[in-house]
C-alpha positions as CSV (number, residue, x, y, z in Angstrom):
1,M,3.8,10.8,-37.1
2,T,6.6,8.3,-36.5
3,I,6.5,5.4,-34.1
4,I,9.0,7.2,-31.7
5,E,6.8,10.3,-31.7
6,A,3.7,8.2,-30.9
7,L,5.5,6.4,-28.1
8,T,6.8,9.7,-26.7
9,L,3.3,11.1,-26.6
10,F,2.0,7.8,-25.1
11,F,4.7,7.9,-22.3
12,L,4.0,11.6,-21.7
13,A,0.2,10.8,-21.3
14,I,1.0,8.0,-18.8
15,G,3.2,10.4,-16.9
16,I,0.7,13.1,-16.8
17,I,-2.1,10.7,-15.7
18,F,-0.1,9.3,-12.8
19,N,1.1,12.7,-11.7
20,T,-2.5,13.9,-11.7
21,L,-3.5,10.8,-9.7
22,G,-0.8,11.7,-7.1
23,V,-2.2,15.2,-6.8
24,I,-5.7,13.9,-6.3
25,G,-4.4,11.5,-3.6
26,L,-2.7,14.4,-1.9
27,L,-5.9,16.3,-1.8
28,R,-8.3,13.5,-0.9
29,F,-6.5,11.2,1.6
30,P,-7.0,11.9,5.3
31,D,-3.6,11.8,7.0
32,L,0.1,12.2,6.3
33,Y,0.9,8.6,5.7
34,T,-1.7,7.9,3.1
35,R,-1.1,11.2,1.4
36,M,2.6,10.4,1.2
37,H,2.0,6.9,-0.1
38,A,-0.2,8.3,-2.9
39,T,2.1,11.0,-3.9
40,T,5.3,9.0,-3.7
41,K,4.0,6.0,-5.7
42,A,2.1,7.9,-8.3
43,T,4.5,10.7,-8.9
44,T,7.5,8.4,-9.0
45,F,5.8,6.3,-11.7
46,G,4.6,9.4,-13.5
47,S,8.0,11.2,-13.4
48,V,9.8,8.1,-14.6
49,F,7.5,7.8,-17.6
50,T,7.9,11.5,-18.4
51,T,11.7,11.2,-18.4
52,L,11.4,8.0,-20.5
53,A,9.5,10.1,-23.0
54,V,12.5,12.5,-23.0
55,V,14.8,9.6,-23.6
56,L,12.7,8.3,-26.5
57,Y,12.5,11.8,-28.0
58,S,16.2,12.2,-27.8
59,I,16.7,8.8,-29.6
60,G,14.3,9.9,-32.3
61,M,16.1,13.2,-32.8
62,F,19.5,11.6,-32.9
63,A,18.2,9.1,-35.5
64,G,16.9,12.0,-37.6
65,T,19.8,14.5,-37.2
66,S,22.9,12.4,-36.0
67,D,23.7,15.2,-33.6
68,S,25.4,13.9,-30.5
69,Q,23.8,16.4,-28.2
70,F,20.6,14.3,-28.3
71,I,22.5,11.2,-27.0
72,V,23.9,13.3,-24.1
73,L,20.3,14.5,-23.4
74,G,19.0,10.9,-23.4
75,I,21.8,9.7,-21.0
76,H,21.1,12.6,-18.6
77,A,17.4,11.9,-18.6
78,A,18.0,8.2,-18.0
79,I,20.3,9.0,-15.0
80,V,17.6,11.4,-13.7
81,A,15.0,8.6,-13.9
82,L,17.2,6.2,-12.0
83,A,18.0,8.8,-9.3
84,L,14.4,9.8,-9.0
85,A,13.2,6.2,-8.6
86,F,15.6,5.7,-5.6
87,T,15.6,9.0,-3.9
88,N,11.8,9.5,-3.9
89,A,11.2,6.2,-2.1
90,V,14.0,6.8,0.4
91,S,13.1,10.3,1.2
92,S,9.4,9.5,1.7
93,H,10.4,6.7,4.1
94,A,12.6,9.1,6.1
95,I,9.8,11.7,6.3
96,A,7.3,9.1,7.4
97,R,9.6,7.7,10.0
98,A,10.4,11.2,11.3
99,A,6.7,12.0,11.5
100,H,6.0,8.8,13.5
101,R,8.9,9.5,15.9
102,S,7.6,13.0,16.5
103,G,4.2,11.7,17.4
104,V,2.1,12.0,14.3
105,K,-0.1,8.9,14.4
106,P,-2.0,7.4,11.5
107,E,-5.7,8.3,11.8
108,Q,-7.5,5.1,10.9
109,A,-4.7,2.5,11.5
110,V,-5.7,-0.9,12.8
111,V,-2.2,-2.0,13.5
112,D,0.9,0.2,14.1
113,R,3.9,-2.1,13.9
114,L,6.4,0.7,14.6
115,E,4.7,1.5,17.9
116,E,4.5,-2.2,18.8
117,A,8.2,-2.6,18.2
118,G,9.1,0.5,20.2
119,L,10.7,2.2,17.2
């Protein structure tokens, strides 16, 4: 097993662990806001590591075969990781804001700054 294969498996393991933690958070937390926080943070981190594993794998395959399709695969996976990192955070913020505006309140919140500000 080469170093790139070992790193690929390591990144895949990290990705699977964090995606699993996101699922557990979705099932265990009490309200929309804490569930969304758990799933957004954990699955973003897990999915980025999974796509980084694809990038590493494509670099290893390119080094072994010199086939340019693996570089294209690695570039596409890197673009996906960047897009995922930005869109996941923005979309969860938009969903949480829409839920708050429609009247869904946090269950055990001590302070609600959005309600205080009238937003």
